[in-house]
N, C-alpha and C positions, 0 to 999 in steps of 0.2 A: 490416217496413220494409226497403226495398231498399238495396243497397250504395250506389247513387248518392245516395239520400236521406240516408243516414248521412254520406257525404262532404260533401254540401251543408250539412248541419247543423254538421258539424265546422268547415268552412271559415268559415261565418258566425260561429261562436263565436270562432275564432282572430282574425278580422278585427275583429269588433264588440266583443266582451266582453273578451277577453284582450289585444287590441290588440298582437298579436305583430308583430315585425319581418318584413319580406319574406323574409329568409333563414330565420327560424324557421318561418314558414308553409310555405315551400317544402319544408323538411326534414321537418316533421311530415306534411304531405300526401303526400309521396313515400313515406315509411315506411309509412303506412297503405295506400296504393295497392298497394305491393309485398306487404304482408300479405294484401290482398284477392286478389292474383294467386296467392299460395300457397294460400289457402283454395279457390280455384277448381280448381287443379290437383291438390291433395293430399287435400282433404276434401269438395269439392263442396257447400259450405255458404256462407252469408253471414256478415257480421260479427256479427249479433245471435245467431247460433246457436253461435258459438265459446265453448268453455268453458275452464277452467283447464288441463286436460290438453292441449288443442290449442294453447293459447298457449305453454305450456312446451315443447311439441314444436317449435313454430316458432322459438323462441329457440335451442333445441338445433340446429335446422337451420341457423340463421345462423352459429353457432359452428363447426359442422362444415364450413361452406362457407369457413372461413378469415377471416370478418369480424373486424375489430379490436375490442378491448375498447371503445374509444370508440364505434364504430359500433353495437355490440350494446347498449351502455348508452343511446345516443340512441334506438334503436328501442324499448327498454323504456319510456323516458320518453314517447315518442310514443303508444304503446299505452295506457299508464296515463292519459294526458290524454284520448285519444279515448274510452275506455270510461267514464271519469268523466263526460264530457259526455253520453254516451248514457244513463247512469243518472240524472244530474241533470235531463235533459230528459224523463225518464220513458219512454224508448224501450227500456230494459232494467231488470229488477228488481234485478240484482246485478252487481257489477264482477268480471269473471273474471281480473283481472290481479294479484290479491293475492299470488300465489306468485312473481311475477317479481321477481328481485333482481339489480340490476346487478353485474357483476364488479368486484372491487376492482382498482384500477390505481394505479401510481405516478404521482403528479402530475408532469406535464411542465412544467418551468419555461419561461416565454417567452424567446425569443431577444432579447437587447438589444445595442445598439451601445455601444462606448466613446465617451467625449466626443470623442476624436480622430477616430473613425470617423464620427461625426455631422458634425463639421467638414468632413471630406473629402467626404462626400455633399453637403452644402449648398454646397460650393464648385464643384461640377461644372457647374451650368447657366451657360453663357457668355452674359452679357448683351450679345450682339451682334445679336440679333434679337428679335422679339416673343415667340417661344416661350421663349427663355432667361429673359427677365424674368418671364414667367408662371410657368415651372417653379420659379424661385428663390422666388417669392412663395408658391407652393403648399407647397414643402418647408419653408420657414421657418414658415409658419402651422401646418403639421401638427406640427412639433416644438415650437413655442411653446405649443400648446394641448392636444396629446394627443387631439384629437378623432378619431373613427372616419373612415375614408375615405368612407363613405356620407354622414356629416355634412358632411365637407369639400366634396364635390361638390354637396350640396344647399344650400349657403350661397347667399344672395342678397346683392346689394350693400347692401341695407338692414340686413343683419345685422352689418355692420362699422361700428364707431365709432372712427375713427382719432384724433379729438380726445381721447377718453377713453382710448384704447388697449385696447379690449376687443372681443370678438366675442360675438354672441348665437347660441346653438346650441339648436335645438329638436329633441328626439328622443323618440318615444313620447309626444308631447303634454306633455313636461316641458321647461321652459326653464332654461337656465343661462348665466351670463356668465363668460367666461374672459379673463384679462388677456393682453396681448402684450408681449414684450420689445422693446426699441428696434430691433434689427435686423429683426425681423418687421414692425414698423410702417413702417420705411423701405422694405422690399421691397414691402409692400402699397400704400404710397402711390405709389411709382413705377408699379406695375402698374395701379392703379385710375385714376390721373390721366392717364397718358400711353400705356399699352399697351392696356388693355382697350377704350377707345373705338375703337381701330384694328382690333380683332379681332372685335367683335360684328357679327352679320349684320343685326340689327334694333335700332333705337334704343330700343325698348321692352323689350329683353332684360333680365331681372332676375338671371340667374345671375351669381354672382361670377366663377367660373372657366369659361371657354369653350374649346372645341377649335378646330382650324384652320378649321372651317366656321362658327364664330361661334355655336355652340350649346352648351348645357350639357355639361361634361365628363362622361364615363362612367367607371364603375369600371374597365372594361377599359382605357380610355385612360390612366388614371392608373397602373394596374399596369405598363403598358409604359414609362411615364416612369420609374418607380422602378427597373425592371430595367435600363434604359439607363444611368442614372447610377451604379448599383451596379457595372456593368461598367467604366465610365469611371474610377471611383474605385479599382478593383482591390480591392474588399472581398470577402473570401472567404466571409463569412457569408451565408446566404440571407436576403435582405431582402424583406419584403412591406410593403404599406402599413401593416400593424398594427405593424411593428417599431418605427417612430418613436413610436407611441403607448406601447408598452412601455418604450422608452428614456426618453421624457418622464417617465413615472411613476417609474422606477427612479432616474433622475438627481435628481429632486426629493427623493426619499426619502434618497438618499445625502447630499444637502446640507442635511438638517435639516427638510424639510417634514413635517407630521404626516399620518397616514393619512386622517383625516377630510377634510382640505382636498383631498388628492389624490382621494379618493372623489368629492367634489363636482365637481371639475373633470373627472374622467373620466365622470361620469354613471352610476356604478355604483349599482344599487338596494341591494345588500348589500355591507357592508364586507369580507366574506370574499373577494369577488372582488378587492379592492384589496390584501388582506394577502399575496397571492402575491408581490408585489414585495418584501416583507420577506425572503422566502426567497431571492429572486434576489440581493439585496444581501448577505445573510449568506453565500451561496455564493461570491460574488465575494471577500469578505473572507477566507474560508477558503482560496480558491485562491491569493490573493496571499500569504497567510501560508506556505502550503506551498511556494510557489516562492521566497520571499525569505528565510525564516528559516534560518539556517545549520544548525540542528539538526532541521529539519522533515523 
């Protein structure tokens, strides 16, 4: 079986059976292509001829090249998934990745904003033009729901129910409904009723949030919006579109929400992904104690 056929099989699996996100597919396929390039230049063999020794040598090669623990661990995950597919599809008799073990790393806690920093960020869009109203609605919605930026830009008008005060979010063919707080409902109402009709290029456009050309907002476009308002708010922390998602979860937990409810709103398949916010909150409490207690 050629390398090209192996890659086609793997891509079909990721898309059809695993239903992996675009980011996951891109990362896994890139990792396997780079491994193929290594095999070409160092071993002159194909994917199906690689054995445990060669795979261990490749991982050692990545480490010696200064790759981070996270990058090496992701490569190991990609290789394990790739060879598991080849074995399951009867293209190989045994899986050569058994000896590959990810490096242990200290879990990096997500960066979150304080409540005051969130207020500062949300106050930045000036509602004096179309973009200002749109940007305010986007930021309010992101913090109100904790959805991913991809989910935000993929929303259609039909996914918003302002009368009930919820949005419908579909990700990986799973549907969830997330409530909105009053300020987010007001911002969305203003945008959808008065602003969006002036921004869309086509009356049949279904996208909820559009760019200045009247077409669906892109990830890159929203990234620039976030960075612009971070600078205007003079917030020193590095803010990404995911920062508001992390802040949403941590603030809910701080104010008494249970982990299961937060897990459902975030769309986490495993509650262990949600439990990281418990560590964030505990660290904040400890930091406050150390700063404020007279004998700390």
